[in-house]
C-alpha positions as CSV (number, residue, x, y, z in Angstrom):
1,X,0.0,0.0,0.1
2,X,1.5,3.3,-1.0
3,X,1.0,7.0,-0.7
4,X,2.7,9.9,-2.4
5,X,4.4,12.5,-0.2
6,X,3.3,16.1,-0.1
7,X,6.7,17.1,-1.8
8,X,6.0,14.9,-4.8
9,X,9.1,12.8,-4.4
10,X,7.5,9.5,-5.2
11,X,5.8,6.9,-3.2
12,X,6.7,5.3,0.2
13,X,5.1,2.3,1.9
14,X,3.0,2.6,5.0
15,X,4.8,1.4,8.2
16,X,4.7,-2.4,7.6
17,X,3.2,-3.9,10.8
18,X,0.6,-1.1,11.2
19,X,-0.5,-1.5,7.7
20,X,-1.0,-5.1,8.1
21,X,-3.1,-4.6,11.2
22,X,-5.0,-1.8,9.4
23,X,-5.9,-4.4,6.6
24,X,-6.9,-7.0,9.0
25,X,-9.2,-4.6,10.9
26,X,-10.9,-3.5,7.7
27,X,-11.3,-7.1,6.7
28,X,-12.9,-7.9,10.1
29,X,-15.2,-5.0,9.8
30,X,-16.6,-6.0,6.5
31,X,-16.7,-9.7,7.2
32,X,-19.6,-9.2,9.6
33,X,-18.5,-9.5,13.2
34,X,-21.2,-6.9,14.5
35,X,-24.2,-2.1,17.7
36,X,-22.6,0.3,19.8
37,X,-22.1,2.3,22.8
38,X,-21.3,6.0,22.8
39,X,-18.1,6.9,24.7
40,X,-17.2,9.9,26.3
41,X,-16.7,12.9,24.0
42,X,-13.0,12.8,22.9
43,X,-11.3,13.4,19.5
44,X,-8.3,11.1,19.0
45,X,-5.1,12.2,17.1
46,X,-3.3,9.6,15.0
47,X,0.0,10.5,16.6
48,X,1.8,8.2,19.2
49,X,4.7,9.2,21.5
50,X,7.0,6.3,22.1
51,X,7.7,5.6,25.8
52,X,4.9,7.7,27.1
53,X,2.8,6.5,30.2
54,X,-0.6,8.0,30.4
55,X,-3.1,8.2,33.4
56,X,-6.2,9.7,32.4
57,X,-9.7,10.6,33.8
58,X,-12.4,12.0,31.6
59,X,-16.1,12.4,31.4
60,X,-19.2,14.2,30.5
61,X,-22.4,15.5,31.9
62,X,-25.7,16.1,30.0
63,X,-28.3,18.9,30.8
64,X,-31.6,18.9,29.3
65,X,-35.2,20.1,30.2
66,X,-36.6,16.6,29.2
67,X,-36.1,14.1,32.0
68,X,-35.4,11.5,29.4
69,X,-32.2,13.2,28.4
70,X,-31.2,15.1,31.6
71,X,-28.8,14.0,34.2
72,X,-26.9,11.4,32.2
73,X,-23.1,11.2,32.7
74,X,-20.2,9.0,32.1
75,X,-16.5,8.7,33.4
76,X,-13.6,6.8,32.2
77,X,-10.4,5.9,34.2
78,X,-7.7,4.8,31.9
79,X,-4.1,3.7,32.0
80,X,-1.9,3.3,28.9
81,X,1.5,3.2,27.5
82,X,3.1,3.6,24.0
83,X,5.4,0.5,23.4
84,X,6.6,1.9,20.0
85,X,6.5,5.1,17.9
86,X,3.5,3.6,16.1
87,X,1.5,1.7,18.7
88,X,-0.1,2.7,22.1
89,X,-2.4,0.6,24.1
90,X,-4.5,1.2,27.2
91,X,-7.0,-0.4,29.5
92,X,-10.0,1.6,31.1
93,X,-13.0,1.3,33.4
94,X,-16.1,3.0,32.4
95,X,-18.8,4.1,34.9
96,X,-22.1,5.7,33.9
97,X,-25.5,6.9,34.7
98,X,-28.4,7.0,32.3
99,X,-31.3,9.4,32.7
100,X,-33.6,8.3,35.6
101,X,-31.0,5.4,36.3
102,X,-28.4,4.7,38.8
103,X,-24.6,5.2,38.7
104,X,-22.4,2.2,38.3
105,X,-19.7,0.3,36.5
106,X,-20.7,0.0,32.9
107,X,-17.8,-1.7,31.1
108,X,-14.0,-2.7,30.9
109,X,-12.3,-2.0,27.6
110,X,-8.9,-2.3,25.9
111,X,-8.0,0.3,23.2
112,X,-5.2,0.6,20.8
113,X,-4.1,3.4,18.5
114,X,-1.8,2.6,15.5
115,X,0.0,5.5,13.7
116,X,0.1,4.3,10.1
117,X,1.9,7.4,8.7
118,X,4.8,9.2,9.6
119,X,3.8,12.6,11.1
120,X,3.9,15.4,8.5
121,X,5.2,13.3,5.7
122,X,2.2,13.2,3.7
123,X,-0.7,15.7,2.9
124,X,-2.7,13.9,5.6
125,X,-1.6,12.0,8.9
126,X,-3.6,8.8,9.3
127,X,-4.1,6.3,12.0
128,X,-6.4,3.6,13.3
129,X,-8.2,3.2,16.6
130,X,-9.3,-0.2,17.8
131,X,-11.5,-0.8,20.9
132,X,-12.8,-3.9,22.4
133,X,-15.3,-3.4,25.2
134,X,-16.8,-5.9,27.6
135,X,-20.1,-4.5,29.3
136,X,-20.7,-5.1,33.0
137,X,-24.0,-6.7,32.3
138,X,-25.0,-9.8,30.4
139,X,-25.0,-8.0,26.9
140,X,-22.8,-8.8,24.0
141,X,-19.1,-7.3,23.7
142,X,-18.6,-4.3,21.5
143,X,-16.1,-3.4,18.8
144,X,-15.2,0.1,17.9
145,X,-13.1,1.1,14.9
146,X,-12.1,4.7,14.1
147,X,-10.3,6.2,11.2
148,X,-8.0,8.9,12.7
149,X,-7.1,11.8,10.3
150,X,-5.2,15.0,11.1
151,X,-4.0,18.0,9.1
152,X,-2.2,21.1,10.3
153,X,-2.3,24.3,8.5
154,X,-0.2,26.9,10.1
155,X,-1.3,27.0,13.8
156,X,-4.6,25.3,13.1
157,X,-4.8,21.6,13.6
158,X,-7.9,19.8,12.2
159,X,-8.5,16.3,13.4
160,X,-11.3,14.1,12.2
161,X,-12.4,10.6,13.5
162,X,-14.8,8.3,11.4
163,X,-16.4,5.8,13.8
164,X,-17.8,2.5,13.2
165,X,-19.3,0.5,16.1
166,X,-20.7,-2.8,16.4
167,X,-21.5,-5.9,18.6
168,X,-19.7,-9.0,18.8
169,X,-20.3,-12.4,20.5
170,X,-23.4,-14.3,21.4
171,X,-26.7,-12.5,20.8
172,X,-25.0,-9.6,18.9
173,X,-26.8,-7.4,16.7
174,X,-26.0,-7.4,12.8
175,X,-26.1,-3.7,12.7
176,X,-23.2,-1.4,12.1
177,X,-23.4,2.2,13.4
178,X,-21.6,5.2,11.9
179,X,-20.5,8.2,14.0
180,X,-18.1,11.1,13.7
181,X,-15.9,13.5,15.7
182,X,-14.1,16.6,14.6
183,X,-11.8,19.2,16.2
184,X,-10.3,22.3,14.8
185,X,-7.8,23.6,17.3
186,X,-5.6,26.8,17.4
187,X,-2.1,26.3,18.9
188,X,-1.9,29.6,20.8
189,X,0.5,28.3,23.3
190,X,1.2,25.0,25.0
191,X,-0.8,25.9,28.1
192,X,-3.9,27.1,26.3
193,X,-5.1,25.9,22.9
194,X,-8.8,26.8,22.2
195,X,-10.9,24.6,19.9
196,X,-14.2,23.9,18.2
197,X,-15.5,20.2,18.5
198,X,-18.3,18.5,16.8
199,X,-19.8,15.0,17.6
200,X,-22.7,13.2,15.9
201,X,-24.0,9.9,14.6
202,X,-25.9,8.8,11.5
203,X,-27.4,5.7,12.8
204,X,-27.1,2.2,11.0
205,X,-25.2,1.8,7.9
206,X,-28.1,0.4,6.0
207,X,-30.4,3.2,7.3
208,X,-28.4,6.4,7.5
209,X,-30.2,9.3,9.1
210,X,-29.1,12.9,8.1
211,X,-31.8,14.7,10.2
212,X,-33.1,15.4,13.6
213,X,-33.6,11.7,14.6
214,X,-30.0,11.4,15.6
215,X,-27.6,13.2,18.0
216,X,-25.2,16.0,17.0
217,X,-23.4,18.5,19.2
218,X,-20.8,21.2,18.8
219,X,-19.3,23.6,21.0
220,X,-16.0,25.3,22.4
221,X,-13.3,23.6,24.2
222,X,-10.1,24.8,26.0
223,X,-7.1,22.4,26.2
224,X,-3.4,22.6,27.0
225,X,-0.5,21.1,28.8
226,X,1.6,22.0,31.7
227,X,5.1,20.7,32.2
228,X,5.8,19.3,35.7
229,X,9.5,18.7,35.1
230,X,11.5,15.3,35.2
231,X,9.8,14.3,31.8
232,X,6.3,14.5,33.2
233,X,3.3,17.0,32.4
234,X,-0.4,17.3,33.1
235,X,-2.9,17.8,30.1
236,X,-6.4,19.1,30.4
237,X,-9.6,19.6,28.4
238,X,-12.7,21.6,29.4
239,X,-15.5,22.2,27.2
240,X,-19.5,22.7,26.6
241,X,-21.3,21.2,23.6
242,X,-24.6,22.5,22.4
243,X,-27.3,20.0,21.2
244,X,-28.0,20.6,17.5
245,X,-31.0,18.3,17.1
246,X,-34.0,17.5,19.2
247,X,-32.5,14.1,20.1
248,X,-29.4,15.8,21.6
249,X,-29.1,17.0,25.1
250,X,-29.5,20.9,25.4
251,X,-25.9,20.9,26.7
252,X,-23.0,18.7,27.6
253,X,-20.2,19.6,29.9
254,X,-17.0,17.6,29.0
255,X,-13.7,17.4,30.8
256,X,-10.5,15.5,30.9
257,X,-7.3,15.4,32.9
258,X,-4.2,13.3,32.0
259,X,-0.9,12.7,33.7
260,X,1.9,11.9,31.3
261,X,5.4,10.7,31.9
262,X,7.9,9.9,29.3
263,X,10.5,7.1,29.8
């Protein structure tokens, strides 16, 4: 598999092992292993920093005048490590509360990010996200694949995630659901980088909906990183998303705190 670099100097192969993993993942997706769960609101970059240990806590809280959408929230507690310059992996626990429901452990999951192109070499940076989730209840497991795309133009960094979600295992649905996430961030300074984020879903692949029957949200987000010295740092994200459709909560408060240490 080849791409032409942005300088027009010919073609270069994708990193060999990530490329193979990418092909296997796409084959798996098309083969029919199978609906999804919506994670906390986060846009994933395709970039991987080798030797970086991450301890992350993130979540979101929904507000709405309708009791069927109000007071839902979800939190994730995650630990991850980048073993190479193209692969990072992490495990997390997910806790959530549905509207009118009770707060509790919802799932345990394993996620992986594969950086498939060298940063900045081509017109577009590309990666793959693969997540396997085991719900706390008796329902089927869930598989989530995300195509990760990123393009920097001067100080603006545009990141897009194309998301496919499906169930696997016994009693799994045959549906595949499509969703998206987008972020345009302005690199003002390391400690403060304002952004605009969008999240949404289109429903099942065989019955896509481009109307008010699905959730779509957008809003401002502030992010940044502070160095703690000794190869460690702490990153943050805080934002508020506005509902764009009747099926979306009126507002969602999202947040993230992450401790990073580079070995």
